[in-house]
VEXROFI-352439 format. One record per residue: residue in three letters; z, y, x of N, C-alpha, C in turn. Coordinates in steps of 0.05 Angstrom, whole numbers. Layout:
residues N
+-----+--------+--------+--------+--------+--------+--------+--------+--------+--------+
|   r |    nc3 |    nc2 |    nc1 |   cac3 |   cac2 |   cac1 |    cc3 |    cc2 |    cc1 |
+-----+--------+--------+--------+--------+--------+--------+--------+--------+--------+
| ALA |      Z |      Y |      X |      Z |      Y |      X |      Z |      Y |      X |
...
+-----+--------+--------+--------+--------+--------+--------+--------+--------+--------+
END
This chain:
residues 250
+-----+--------+--------+--------+--------+--------+--------+--------+--------+--------+
|   r |    nc3 |    nc2 |    nc1 |   cac3 |   cac2 |   cac1 |    cc3 |    cc2 |    cc1 |
+-----+--------+--------+--------+--------+--------+--------+--------+--------+--------+
| MET |   -259 |    -69 |  -3678 |   -246 |    -59 |  -3650 |   -215 |    -53 |  -3662 |
| LYS |   -207 |    -38 |  -3683 |   -179 |    -32 |  -3691 |   -167 |    -59 |  -3690 |
| ILE |   -176 |    -85 |  -3701 |   -168 |   -109 |  -3700 |   -159 |   -125 |  -3676 |
| LYS |   -180 |   -119 |  -3655 |   -176 |   -128 |  -3634 |   -158 |   -117 |  -3613 |
| LEU |   -149 |    -85 |  -3615 |   -132 |    -78 |  -3609 |   -103 |    -89 |  -3617 |
| LEU |   -103 |    -94 |  -3643 |    -85 |   -106 |  -3661 |    -72 |   -125 |  -3637 |
| LEU |    -94 |   -142 |  -3642 |    -87 |   -173 |  -3626 |    -75 |   -168 |  -3594 |
| ILE |    -88 |   -149 |  -3579 |    -80 |   -144 |  -3554 |    -49 |   -133 |  -3556 |
| LEU |    -39 |   -116 |  -3578 |    -16 |   -102 |  -3576 |      8 |   -127 |  -3584 |
| THR |     -6 |   -141 |  -3600 |     17 |   -169 |  -3610 |     19 |   -187 |  -3581 |
| CYS |     -5 |   -182 |  -3572 |     -8 |   -208 |  -3553 |     26 |   -202 |  -3528 |
| THR |     21 |   -178 |  -3517 |     38 |   -159 |  -3501 |     73 |   -160 |  -3507 |
| ILE |     72 |   -160 |  -3540 |     96 |   -159 |  -3547 |    111 |   -185 |  -3541 |
| LEU |     89 |   -206 |  -3550 |     98 |   -234 |  -3550 |    105 |   -247 |  -3523 |
| ILE |     88 |   -233 |  -3501 |     95 |   -236 |  -3469 |    114 |   -232 |  -3462 |
| THR |    125 |   -208 |  -3469 |    147 |   -188 |  -3465 |    173 |   -207 |  -3474 |
| LEU |    171 |   -213 |  -3499 |    200 |   -224 |  -3511 |    207 |   -253 |  -3495 |
| ALA |    178 |   -267 |  -3491 |    182 |   -292 |  -3477 |    194 |   -287 |  -3455 |
| ALA |    187 |   -270 |  -3437 |    200 |   -266 |  -3410 |    234 |   -262 |  -3408 |
| TYR |    239 |   -242 |  -3426 |    265 |   -238 |  -3437 |    289 |   -263 |  -3442 |
| VAL |    271 |   -278 |  -3457 |    282 |   -303 |  -3466 |    284 |   -325 |  -3439 |
| VAL |    266 |   -326 |  -3423 |    262 |   -340 |  -3402 |    286 |   -330 |  -3379 |
| TYR |    292 |   -301 |  -3378 |    312 |   -292 |  -3354 |    338 |   -295 |  -3364 |
| THR |    348 |   -293 |  -3389 |    371 |   -291 |  -3409 |    381 |   -322 |  -3401 |
| LEU |    364 |   -339 |  -3406 |    365 |   -371 |  -3405 |    370 |   -384 |  -3376 |
| GLU |    352 |   -363 |  -3357 |    363 |   -373 |  -3326 |    386 |   -360 |  -3315 |
| SER |    393 |   -338 |  -3326 |    415 |   -322 |  -3316 |    445 |   -326 |  -3325 |
| PRO |    469 |   -340 |  -3318 |    492 |   -351 |  -3321 |    505 |   -321 |  -3337 |
| PRO |    516 |   -322 |  -3358 |    532 |   -301 |  -3358 |    550 |   -294 |  -3350 |
| GLN |    559 |   -266 |  -3342 |    587 |   -264 |  -3325 |    605 |   -253 |  -3334 |
| ASN |    630 |   -269 |  -3317 |    654 |   -275 |  -3325 |    667 |   -244 |  -3316 |
| PRO |    675 |   -223 |  -3343 |    691 |   -202 |  -3327 |    720 |   -208 |  -3307 |
| LEU |    732 |   -228 |  -3316 |    752 |   -242 |  -3304 |    752 |   -243 |  -3276 |
| LYS |    726 |   -259 |  -3262 |    718 |   -258 |  -3243 |    714 |   -236 |  -3222 |
| ASN |    703 |   -221 |  -3241 |    702 |   -189 |  -3221 |    730 |   -180 |  -3213 |
| SER |    749 |   -180 |  -3234 |    772 |   -172 |  -3230 |    793 |   -183 |  -3212 |
| ASN |    787 |   -214 |  -3210 |    801 |   -224 |  -3193 |    792 |   -223 |  -3160 |
| ASN |    763 |   -215 |  -3152 |    757 |   -208 |  -3131 |    765 |   -181 |  -3123 |
| ASN |    761 |   -160 |  -3140 |    779 |   -138 |  -3133 |    807 |   -137 |  -3124 |
| ILE |    815 |   -157 |  -3136 |    851 |   -161 |  -3130 |    848 |   -173 |  -3103 |
| LYS |    836 |   -189 |  -3096 |    831 |   -200 |  -3069 |    829 |   -181 |  -3042 |
| ASN |    811 |   -164 |  -3049 |    806 |   -142 |  -3038 |    824 |   -124 |  -3036 |
| GLN |    849 |   -122 |  -3049 |    871 |    -95 |  -3053 |    886 |   -106 |  -3037 |
| LYS |    897 |    -89 |  -3020 |    924 |    -95 |  -2999 |    942 |    -93 |  -3015 |
| THR |    957 |   -113 |  -3015 |    983 |   -117 |  -3025 |   1009 |   -112 |  -3011 |
| VAL |   1028 |    -89 |  -3016 |   1053 |    -90 |  -2999 |   1074 |    -95 |  -3011 |
| GLU |   1089 |   -110 |  -2993 |   1112 |   -128 |  -3003 |   1139 |   -119 |  -2999 |
| THR |   1158 |   -111 |  -3021 |   1180 |   -101 |  -3020 |   1202 |   -119 |  -3006 |
| LYS |   1209 |   -110 |  -2988 |   1232 |   -126 |  -2972 |   1264 |   -111 |  -2982 |
| PRO |   1285 |   -134 |  -2991 |   1305 |   -125 |  -2996 |   1323 |   -114 |  -2966 |
| PRO |   1337 |    -91 |  -2966 |   1355 |    -85 |  -2940 |   1364 |   -105 |  -2934 |
| ASN |   1369 |   -109 |  -2899 |   1378 |   -127 |  -2886 |   1402 |   -135 |  -2892 |
| ASN |   1425 |   -117 |  -2902 |   1446 |   -120 |  -2909 |   1453 |   -132 |  -2931 |
| VAL |   1432 |   -133 |  -2953 |   1435 |   -130 |  -2981 |   1430 |   -164 |  -2986 |
| GLY |   1453 |   -176 |  -2997 |   1453 |   -205 |  -3006 |   1449 |   -228 |  -2980 |
| LYS |   1460 |   -208 |  -2950 |   1460 |   -229 |  -2930 |   1483 |   -229 |  -2917 |
| ILE |   1498 |   -258 |  -2922 |   1523 |   -259 |  -2907 |   1525 |   -261 |  -2876 |
| LYS |   1539 |   -242 |  -2865 |   1536 |   -238 |  -2832 |   1551 |   -259 |  -2818 |
| GLU |   1546 |   -272 |  -2798 |   1558 |   -297 |  -2791 |   1562 |   -287 |  -2761 |
| ILE |   1592 |   -290 |  -2753 |   1598 |   -281 |  -2724 |   1600 |   -303 |  -2717 |
| LYS |   1595 |   -302 |  -2683 |   1604 |   -328 |  -2664 |   1634 |   -332 |  -2671 |
| VAL |   1639 |   -357 |  -2676 |   1661 |   -373 |  -2672 |   1669 |   -385 |  -2645 |
| ASP |   1689 |   -379 |  -2628 |   1696 |   -394 |  -2609 |   1721 |   -409 |  -2605 |
| LYS |   1715 |   -433 |  -2594 |   1735 |   -450 |  -2588 |   1755 |   -449 |  -2560 |
| PHE |   1780 |   -448 |  -2564 |   1799 |   -436 |  -2539 |   1812 |   -460 |  -2522 |
| SER |   1798 |   -465 |  -2501 |   1814 |   -491 |  -2489 |   1822 |   -478 |  -2456 |
| PRO |   1847 |   -472 |  -2450 |   1854 |   -459 |  -2427 |   1850 |   -470 |  -2405 |
| ASN |   1840 |   -470 |  -2382 |   1846 |   -482 |  -2362 |   1861 |   -476 |  -2335 |
| PRO |   1886 |   -494 |  -2337 |   1905 |   -483 |  -2318 |   1902 |   -496 |  -2285 |
| ASN |   1876 |   -511 |  -2282 |   1878 |   -525 |  -2253 |   1864 |   -509 |  -2234 |
| TRP |   1874 |   -496 |  -2219 |   1852 |   -483 |  -2190 |   1855 |   -498 |  -2167 |
| LYS |   1829 |   -503 |  -2161 |   1826 |   -526 |  -2142 |   1827 |   -513 |  -2116 |
| ASP |   1832 |   -525 |  -2092 |   1835 |   -515 |  -2069 |   1816 |   -510 |  -2064 |
| LYS |   1814 |   -490 |  -2040 |   1794 |   -472 |  -2028 |   1792 |   -467 |  -1999 |
| LYS |   1765 |   -466 |  -1989 |   1769 |   -461 |  -1956 |   1751 |   -439 |  -1958 |
| PHE |   1760 |   -418 |  -1937 |   1741 |   -398 |  -1939 |   1745 |   -385 |  -1911 |
| ILE |   1723 |   -377 |  -1902 |   1718 |   -362 |  -1878 |   1723 |   -334 |  -1875 |
| PHE |   1740 |   -325 |  -1860 |   1755 |   -297 |  -1858 |   1754 |   -294 |  -1833 |
| ASN |   1748 |   -277 |  -1822 |   1746 |   -268 |  -1793 |   1738 |   -289 |  -1772 |
| GLY |   1722 |   -305 |  -1779 |   1707 |   -325 |  -1763 |   1726 |   -350 |  -1762 |
| LYS |   1748 |   -349 |  -1785 |   1761 |   -377 |  -1786 |   1767 |   -386 |  -1811 |
| GLU |   1769 |   -417 |  -1817 |   1765 |   -425 |  -1837 |   1794 |   -425 |  -1849 |
| LEU |   1802 |   -415 |  -1871 |   1826 |   -414 |  -1880 |   1833 |   -433 |  -1908 |
| HIS |   1855 |   -442 |  -1911 |   1854 |   -463 |  -1938 |   1875 |   -448 |  -1956 |
| TYR |   1868 |   -448 |  -1981 |   1883 |   -442 |  -2006 |   1889 |   -461 |  -2021 |
| LYS |   1909 |   -464 |  -2025 |   1927 |   -481 |  -2045 |   1940 |   -466 |  -2067 |
| PHE |   1944 |   -481 |  -2093 |   1945 |   -466 |  -2118 |   1979 |   -467 |  -2113 |
| GLY |   1992 |   -444 |  -2120 |   2020 |   -447 |  -2122 |   2037 |   -442 |  -2091 |
| GLU |   2020 |   -438 |  -2072 |   2024 |   -425 |  -2047 |   2025 |   -400 |  -2046 |
| GLY |   2020 |   -386 |  -2056 |   2005 |   -358 |  -2047 |   1977 |   -359 |  -2032 |
| ASN |   1983 |   -343 |  -2008 |   1964 |   -338 |  -1990 |   1977 |   -353 |  -1964 |
| PRO |   1949 |   -362 |  -1950 |   1960 |   -373 |  -1918 |   1964 |   -354 |  -1903 |
| GLU |   1984 |   -355 |  -1876 |   1997 |   -345 |  -1864 |   1982 |   -319 |  -1853 |
| GLU |   1959 |   -329 |  -1851 |   1934 |   -312 |  -1829 |   1931 |   -284 |  -1848 |
| THR |   1936 |   -290 |  -1871 |   1930 |   -262 |  -1894 |   1954 |   -253 |  -1905 |
| ALA |   1970 |   -273 |  -1906 |   1996 |   -263 |  -1923 |   2011 |   -238 |  -1912 |
| LEU |   2023 |   -228 |  -1935 |   2033 |   -198 |  -1927 |   2071 |   -213 |  -1933 |
| LYS |   2079 |   -191 |  -1920 |   2110 |   -196 |  -1917 |   2122 |   -182 |  -1947 |
| PRO |   2142 |   -189 |  -1955 |   2150 |   -182 |  -1978 |   2160 |   -141 |  -1983 |
| GLU |   2161 |   -142 |  -1953 |   2170 |   -114 |  -1951 |   2139 |    -97 |  -1953 |
| ASP |   2123 |   -111 |  -1947 |   2095 |    -97 |  -1947 |   2083 |    -89 |  -1980 |
| TYR |   2092 |   -114 |  -1999 |   2083 |   -105 |  -2029 |   2100 |    -98 |  -2049 |
| LEU |   2136 |   -104 |  -2040 |   2151 |    -99 |  -2062 |   2157 |    -70 |  -2066 |
| ALA |   2163 |    -71 |  -2093 |   2174 |    -32 |  -2095 |   2193 |    -24 |  -2078 |
| LYS |   2192 |      3 |  -2068 |   2217 |      9 |  -2064 |   2227 |     32 |  -2064 |
| GLY |   2251 |     38 |  -2077 |   2268 |     55 |  -2089 |   2244 |     64 |  -2118 |
| GLU |   2241 |     91 |  -2115 |   2219 |     99 |  -2138 |   2192 |     90 |  -2132 |
| ASN |   2182 |     80 |  -2116 |   2159 |     77 |  -2103 |   2144 |     48 |  -2117 |
| ASP |   2129 |     44 |  -2130 |   2123 |     21 |  -2141 |   2106 |      0 |  -2117 |
| GLY |   2108 |    -25 |  -2120 |   2099 |    -41 |  -2097 |   2065 |    -42 |  -2104 |
| ILE |   2058 |    -59 |  -2086 |   2034 |    -64 |  -2088 |   2013 |    -92 |  -2108 |
| PRO |   1992 |    -95 |  -2118 |   1982 |   -123 |  -2126 |   1983 |   -139 |  -2105 |
| TYR |   1998 |   -168 |  -2116 |   2002 |   -182 |  -2093 |   2001 |   -207 |  -2108 |
| VAL |   1988 |   -226 |  -2103 |   1993 |   -259 |  -2108 |   2017 |   -270 |  -2090 |
| THR |   2035 |   -278 |  -2110 |   2059 |   -295 |  -2097 |   2060 |   -322 |  -2099 |
| PRO |   2072 |   -343 |  -2097 |   2079 |   -366 |  -2108 |   2086 |   -368 |  -2140 |
| GLU |   2103 |   -344 |  -2138 |   2116 |   -344 |  -2167 |   2095 |   -331 |  -2187 |
| THR |   2078 |   -313 |  -2176 |   2056 |   -308 |  -2191 |   2041 |   -326 |  -2202 |
| GLU |   2030 |   -349 |  -2192 |   2015 |   -369 |  -2198 |   2030 |   -389 |  -2213 |
| LYS |   2062 |   -391 |  -2206 |   2073 |   -403 |  -2227 |   2071 |   -393 |  -2257 |
| ASN |   2078 |   -368 |  -2260 |   2079 |   -354 |  -2287 |   2053 |   -353 |  -2298 |
| LEU |   2028 |   -348 |  -2284 |   2006 |   -353 |  -2295 |   2003 |   -380 |  -2306 |
| TYR |   2004 |   -401 |  -2288 |   2009 |   -431 |  -2304 |   2020 |   -430 |  -2332 |
| ASP |   2054 |   -423 |  -2327 |   2062 |   -427 |  -2352 |   2050 |   -413 |  -2374 |
| PHE |   2038 |   -386 |  -2371 |   2022 |   -374 |  -2397 |   2001 |   -387 |  -2407 |
| LEU |   1988 |   -401 |  -2389 |   1959 |   -419 |  -2395 |   1967 |   -441 |  -2406 |
| THR |   1990 |   -460 |  -2401 |   1994 |   -477 |  -2412 |   2014 |   -482 |  -2432 |
| ASP |   2018 |   -449 |  -2445 |   2038 |   -454 |  -2469 |   2026 |   -469 |  -2492 |
| PRO |   2038 |   -489 |  -2507 |   2021 |   -514 |  -2523 |   2011 |   -495 |  -2547 |
| ASP |   2020 |   -472 |  -2558 |   2009 |   -464 |  -2582 |   1992 |   -436 |  -2568 |
| LEU |   1982 |   -432 |  -2545 |   1963 |   -412 |  -2540 |   1936 |   -412 |  -2548 |
| PRO |   1925 |   -441 |  -2550 |   1898 |   -447 |  -2558 |   1896 |   -438 |  -2585 |
| THR |   1916 |   -446 |  -2605 |   1920 |   -442 |  -2629 |   1920 |   -413 |  -2633 |
| VAL |   1932 |   -397 |  -2625 |   1931 |   -367 |  -2628 |   1913 |   -358 |  -2621 |
| LEU |   1899 |   -365 |  -2601 |   1879 |   -354 |  -2595 |   1848 |   -359 |  -2615 |
| ASP |   1853 |   -389 |  -2620 |   1830 |   -398 |  -2640 |   1834 |   -376 |  -2666 |
| LYS |   1848 |   -378 |  -2674 |   1864 |   -361 |  -2704 |   1859 |   -330 |  -2700 |
| CYS |   1871 |   -317 |  -2676 |   1868 |   -289 |  -2682 |   1853 |   -280 |  -2661 |
| GLU |   1836 |   -284 |  -2644 |   1812 |   -278 |  -2634 |   1793 |   -278 |  -2650 |
| ASN |   1787 |   -300 |  -2665 |   1761 |   -301 |  -2683 |   1768 |   -284 |  -2703 |
| TYR |   1788 |   -287 |  -2716 |   1795 |   -265 |  -2737 |   1795 |   -236 |  -2736 |
| ASN |   1804 |   -232 |  -2707 |   1794 |   -205 |  -2697 |   1767 |   -197 |  -2699 |
| ARG |   1753 |   -209 |  -2698 |   1724 |   -211 |  -2697 |   1711 |   -198 |  -2723 |
| GLN |   1723 |   -218 |  -2739 |   1720 |   -220 |  -2770 |   1729 |   -194 |  -2783 |
| HIS |   1752 |   -190 |  -2771 |   1764 |   -161 |  -2779 |   1751 |   -141 |  -2767 |
| MET |   1740 |   -136 |  -2743 |   1722 |   -109 |  -2739 |   1692 |   -112 |  -2754 |
| LEU |   1686 |   -139 |  -2763 |   1663 |   -136 |  -2777 |   1665 |   -120 |  -2799 |
| LYS |   1686 |   -127 |  -2813 |   1699 |   -115 |  -2843 |   1695 |    -84 |  -2838 |
| LEU |   1715 |    -80 |  -2817 |   1722 |    -47 |  -2816 |   1691 |    -36 |  -2809 |
| ASN |   1676 |    -47 |  -2797 |   1649 |    -33 |  -2796 |   1620 |    -50 |  -2800 |
| PRO |   1624 |    -51 |  -2827 |   1595 |    -62 |  -2838 |   1572 |    -52 |  -2834 |
| GLN |   1570 |    -30 |  -2824 |   1542 |    -16 |  -2814 |   1538 |    -30 |  -2788 |
| LEU |   1551 |    -45 |  -2778 |   1542 |    -50 |  -2751 |   1536 |    -90 |  -2754 |
| SER |   1506 |    -96 |  -2733 |   1504 |   -121 |  -2736 |   1523 |   -142 |  -2728 |
| VAL |   1520 |   -169 |  -2724 |   1542 |   -184 |  -2710 |   1538 |   -189 |  -2679 |
| ASN |   1519 |   -178 |  -2671 |   1518 |   -169 |  -2642 |   1529 |   -149 |  -2632 |
| GLN |   1530 |   -125 |  -2653 |   1543 |    -97 |  -2639 |   1578 |   -103 |  -2639 |
| ILE |   1585 |   -124 |  -2654 |   1616 |   -129 |  -2655 |   1628 |   -137 |  -2630 |
| PRO |   1646 |   -118 |  -2623 |   1654 |   -119 |  -2597 |   1675 |   -150 |  -2593 |
| ILE |   1676 |   -168 |  -2573 |   1688 |   -189 |  -2569 |   1704 |   -182 |  -2543 |
| LEU |   1733 |   -193 |  -2552 |   1750 |   -179 |  -2535 |   1755 |   -197 |  -2513 |
| LEU |   1760 |   -222 |  -2519 |   1760 |   -248 |  -2504 |   1745 |   -269 |  -2507 |
| ARG |   1738 |   -278 |  -2488 |   1716 |   -305 |  -2491 |   1732 |   -329 |  -2481 |
| PRO |   1726 |   -364 |  -2485 |   1734 |   -377 |  -2473 |   1739 |   -382 |  -2443 |
| SER |   1720 |   -364 |  -2426 |   1713 |   -367 |  -2402 |   1740 |   -350 |  -2390 |
| ASP |   1748 |   -334 |  -2402 |   1768 |   -314 |  -2390 |   1800 |   -329 |  -2389 |
| PHE |   1799 |   -352 |  -2400 |   1819 |   -361 |  -2392 |   1817 |   -391 |  -2378 |
| ASP |   1805 |   -387 |  -2360 |   1789 |   -410 |  -2339 |   1811 |   -402 |  -2319 |
| ILE |   1826 |   -412 |  -2301 |   1839 |   -403 |  -2280 |   1826 |   -389 |  -2254 |
| GLU |   1802 |   -407 |  -2259 |   1783 |   -404 |  -2232 |   1773 |   -374 |  -2234 |
| ASN |   1768 |   -366 |  -2258 |   1760 |   -345 |  -2262 |   1780 |   -316 |  -2260 |
| ILE |   1800 |   -323 |  -2258 |   1833 |   -309 |  -2264 |   1835 |   -302 |  -2236 |
| ILE |   1840 |   -323 |  -2217 |   1847 |   -316 |  -2189 |   1823 |   -324 |  -2174 |
| THR |   1821 |   -303 |  -2157 |   1794 |   -302 |  -2138 |   1801 |   -291 |  -2107 |
| ILE |   1785 |   -301 |  -2090 |   1797 |   -292 |  -2067 |   1778 |   -268 |  -2056 |
| ASN |   1790 |   -250 |  -2045 |   1780 |   -223 |  -2040 |   1769 |   -225 |  -2011 |
| PRO |   1739 |   -220 |  -2006 |   1727 |   -225 |  -1982 |   1740 |   -205 |  -1958 |
| ASN |   1747 |   -183 |  -1969 |   1748 |   -166 |  -1949 |   1780 |   -165 |  -1941 |
| THR |   1793 |   -177 |  -1954 |   1820 |   -185 |  -1942 |   1838 |   -211 |  -1940 |
| GLY |   1814 |   -229 |  -1955 |   1822 |   -254 |  -1951 |   1849 |   -272 |  -1963 |
| ARG |   1858 |   -257 |  -1983 |   1878 |   -264 |  -2001 |   1871 |   -261 |  -2036 |
| LYS |   1883 |   -275 |  -2045 |   1887 |   -283 |  -2072 |   1892 |   -259 |  -2088 |
| GLU |   1868 |   -253 |  -2108 |   1883 |   -232 |  -2127 |   1874 |   -241 |  -2154 |
| ILE |   1878 |   -222 |  -2178 |   1876 |   -230 |  -2204 |   1853 |   -208 |  -2208 |
| ASN |   1836 |   -222 |  -2227 |   1818 |   -206 |  -2242 |   1829 |   -192 |  -2258 |
| GLU |   1834 |   -166 |  -2250 |   1848 |   -146 |  -2269 |   1824 |   -137 |  -2302 |
| ASP |   1806 |   -142 |  -2297 |   1788 |   -137 |  -2319 |   1793 |   -159 |  -2337 |
| ILE |   1803 |   -183 |  -2336 |   1810 |   -199 |  -2355 |   1841 |   -202 |  -2359 |
| ALA |   1853 |   -191 |  -2344 |   1882 |   -189 |  -2345 |   1887 |   -166 |  -2368 |
| ASN |   1879 |   -152 |  -2366 |   1873 |   -123 |  -2383 |   1865 |   -128 |  -2410 |
| ARG |   1846 |   -144 |  -2415 |   1836 |   -148 |  -2438 |   1857 |   -175 |  -2452 |
| MET |   1868 |   -189 |  -2433 |   1894 |   -204 |  -2449 |   1914 |   -185 |  -2459 |
| ASN |   1919 |   -169 |  -2446 |   1948 |   -151 |  -2449 |   1934 |   -131 |  -2474 |
| GLU |   1909 |   -126 |  -2475 |   1907 |   -111 |  -2502 |   1907 |   -130 |  -2525 |
| PHE |   1896 |   -151 |  -2522 |   1900 |   -171 |  -2543 |   1922 |   -181 |  -2555 |
| LEU |   1944 |   -180 |  -2531 |   1973 |   -190 |  -2536 |   1986 |   -163 |  -2555 |
| ASN |   1980 |   -141 |  -2547 |   1985 |   -118 |  -2562 |   1986 |   -108 |  -2592 |
| ILE |   1952 |   -126 |  -2588 |   1941 |   -124 |  -2620 |   1959 |   -138 |  -2638 |
| LEU |   1961 |   -164 |  -2629 |   1980 |   -180 |  -2655 |   2004 |   -169 |  -2657 |
| SER |   2019 |   -142 |  -2645 |   2044 |   -129 |  -2659 |   2034 |   -107 |  -2672 |
| ASN |   2005 |   -105 |  -2671 |   1998 |    -80 |  -2689 |   2004 |    -78 |  -2717 |
| PRO |   2003 |    -65 |  -2732 |   2003 |    -64 |  -2761 |   1974 |    -70 |  -2763 |
| ILE |   1956 |    -78 |  -2787 |   1934 |    -81 |  -2790 |   1925 |    -60 |  -2800 |
| ALA |   1897 |    -52 |  -2788 |   1883 |    -26 |  -2796 |   1870 |    -28 |  -2821 |
| GLY |   1874 |    -11 |  -2837 |   1871 |    -10 |  -2861 |   1889 |    -29 |  -2887 |
| SER |   1909 |    -34 |  -2879 |   1920 |    -53 |  -2893 |   1944 |    -38 |  -2911 |
| LYS |   1946 |    -36 |  -2932 |   1967 |    -27 |  -2947 |   1995 |    -33 |  -2942 |
| PHE |   1995 |    -54 |  -2927 |   2020 |    -69 |  -2922 |   2026 |    -65 |  -2886 |
| SER |   2057 |    -68 |  -2883 |   2061 |    -68 |  -2856 |   2062 |    -89 |  -2838 |
| ASN |   2046 |   -110 |  -2851 |   2043 |   -138 |  -2837 |   2031 |   -134 |  -2809 |
| LYS |   2047 |   -146 |  -2787 |   2034 |   -148 |  -2766 |   2006 |   -169 |  -2760 |
| PHE |   1990 |   -157 |  -2742 |   1962 |   -174 |  -2740 |   1964 |   -201 |  -2739 |
| GLY |   1988 |   -208 |  -2718 |   1990 |   -240 |  -2707 |   1997 |   -257 |  -2738 |
| ASP |   2018 |   -241 |  -2753 |   2024 |   -249 |  -2779 |   1994 |   -258 |  -2793 |
| LYS |   1976 |   -245 |  -2796 |   1958 |   -243 |  -2817 |   1940 |   -265 |  -2802 |
| CYS |   1931 |   -263 |  -2780 |   1920 |   -287 |  -2763 |   1926 |   -310 |  -2764 |
| ALA |   1956 |   -319 |  -2751 |   1964 |   -337 |  -2751 |   1984 |   -346 |  -2765 |
| GLY |   1986 |   -332 |  -2781 |   2015 |   -338 |  -2796 |   2041 |   -343 |  -2793 |
| THR |   2055 |   -326 |  -2806 |   2087 |   -325 |  -2790 |   2101 |   -347 |  -2779 |
| ALA |   2088 |   -374 |  -2788 |   2099 |   -398 |  -2775 |   2098 |   -394 |  -2744 |
| TYR |   2074 |   -379 |  -2738 |   2076 |   -373 |  -2702 |   2084 |   -350 |  -2687 |
| GLN |   2107 |   -340 |  -2711 |   2113 |   -315 |  -2694 |   2132 |   -319 |  -2671 |
| GLN |   2147 |   -339 |  -2667 |   2163 |   -343 |  -2641 |   2149 |   -354 |  -2621 |
| SER |   2119 |   -368 |  -2630 |   2096 |   -376 |  -2614 |   2083 |   -348 |  -2602 |
| ILE |   2076 |   -330 |  -2614 |   2060 |   -305 |  -2604 |   2086 |   -292 |  -2586 |
| GLU |   2109 |   -284 |  -2594 |   2132 |   -277 |  -2572 |   2139 |   -292 |  -2551 |
| ARG |   2137 |   -322 |  -2552 |   2137 |   -330 |  -2522 |   2114 |   -330 |  -2508 |
| ILE |   2091 |   -326 |  -2513 |   2060 |   -324 |  -2498 |   2069 |   -294 |  -2490 |
| LYS |   2077 |   -271 |  -2502 |   2076 |   -245 |  -2495 |   2099 |   -248 |  -2472 |
| ILE |   2122 |   -261 |  -2476 |   2136 |   -259 |  -2451 |   2132 |   -273 |  -2431 |
| ASN |   2111 |   -306 |  -2431 |   2103 |   -311 |  -2414 |   2082 |   -295 |  -2396 |
| PHE |   2068 |   -276 |  -2414 |   2045 |   -261 |  -2402 |   2057 |   -236 |  -2387 |
| SER |   2078 |   -226 |  -2393 |   2088 |   -204 |  -2382 |   2109 |   -214 |  -2357 |
| LYS |   2119 |   -239 |  -2352 |   2122 |   -256 |  -2324 |   2100 |   -249 |  -2309 |
| PHE |   2086 |   -261 |  -2315 |   2058 |   -264 |  -2304 |   2048 |   -229 |  -2281 |
| SER |   2041 |   -217 |  -2306 |   2038 |   -191 |  -2291 |   2053 |   -176 |  -2283 |
| GLU |   2076 |   -173 |  -2288 |   2095 |   -163 |  -2281 |   2101 |   -173 |  -2247 |
| SER |   2099 |   -202 |  -2245 |   2102 |   -215 |  -2214 |   2080 |   -208 |  -2197 |
| TYR |   2056 |   -196 |  -2208 |   2033 |   -186 |  -2194 |   2035 |   -164 |  -2181 |
| ILE |   2044 |   -143 |  -2204 |   2040 |   -118 |  -2200 |   2054 |   -109 |  -2185 |
| ASN |   2085 |   -123 |  -2183 |   2108 |   -109 |  -2164 |   2116 |    -83 |  -2176 |
| GLY |   2125 |    -73 |  -2195 |   2135 |    -45 |  -2206 |   2125 |    -35 |  -2218 |
| GLY |   2097 |    -43 |  -2231 |   2084 |    -33 |  -2251 |   2085 |    -33 |  -2283 |
| GLU |   2080 |    -19 |  -2296 |   2083 |    -30 |  -2320 |   2064 |    -41 |  -2337 |
| GLY |   2062 |    -70 |  -2329 |   2036 |    -89 |  -2344 |   2013 |    -75 |  -2323 |
| ILE |   1991 |    -87 |  -2325 |   1966 |    -87 |  -2312 |   1958 |    -60 |  -2304 |
| LYS |   1961 |    -45 |  -2285 |   1948 |    -23 |  -2280 |   1956 |      8 |  -2298 |
| GLY |   1991 |     -4 |  -2306 |   1999 |     11 |  -2322 |   1999 |     11 |  -2343 |
| LYS |   1986 |     -3 |  -2355 |   1985 |     -7 |  -2383 |   2009 |    -23 |  -2400 |
| ASP |   2002 |    -21 |  -2419 |   2025 |    -32 |  -2438 |   2028 |    -56 |  -2436 |
+-----+--------+--------+--------+--------+--------+--------+--------+--------+--------+
END
């Protein structure tokens, strides 16, 4: 009886060992790195990005200036009548003012009015041979200078004083539908005036007393800048008739 029980126990042990060996052979060994990789894939990674201004060169828009001094003849219906406008001839007789109506009288300033002289002076200003170069050099330099003084601003936040379209005479001389008379776009004229004043100012933040115009255009253009400023003054004064610049500005 004892022998029989011993045989049964021995067989049971052998069967158990055999089953373990078969299970071990059929199951491939587990790769701990594989499980680790799976865990990494399931984790959310947070990318750190450098600040927008670090290591990034700001590029501001650079314009090419080419003034257009050619104002095309126009026809305009005013009070039911077709009027004709030609450059250099002021206003048609139907809407023109007499000199005593627009010129200064004593201490009283006159009123803004486009005369043939105004148009001639504007043409002389726009056709100055060095005006495109001064604009290319100094207006674009002004934008870079503003960016340098205000590094916290993006390029889209930098104010642009003048654009090429501001020097298209078609945008400078317009016809007022209420009066039927030519008039000057004073917003453009004001910004031109401001720009020309900047050229004479000392450079902001500079240790030296250099004029802005000398820095942006070079001293070789000093006489050109002065000539351009004189031409603009003649134009604005012939329009304002007694005012000190457009709307009293310097």
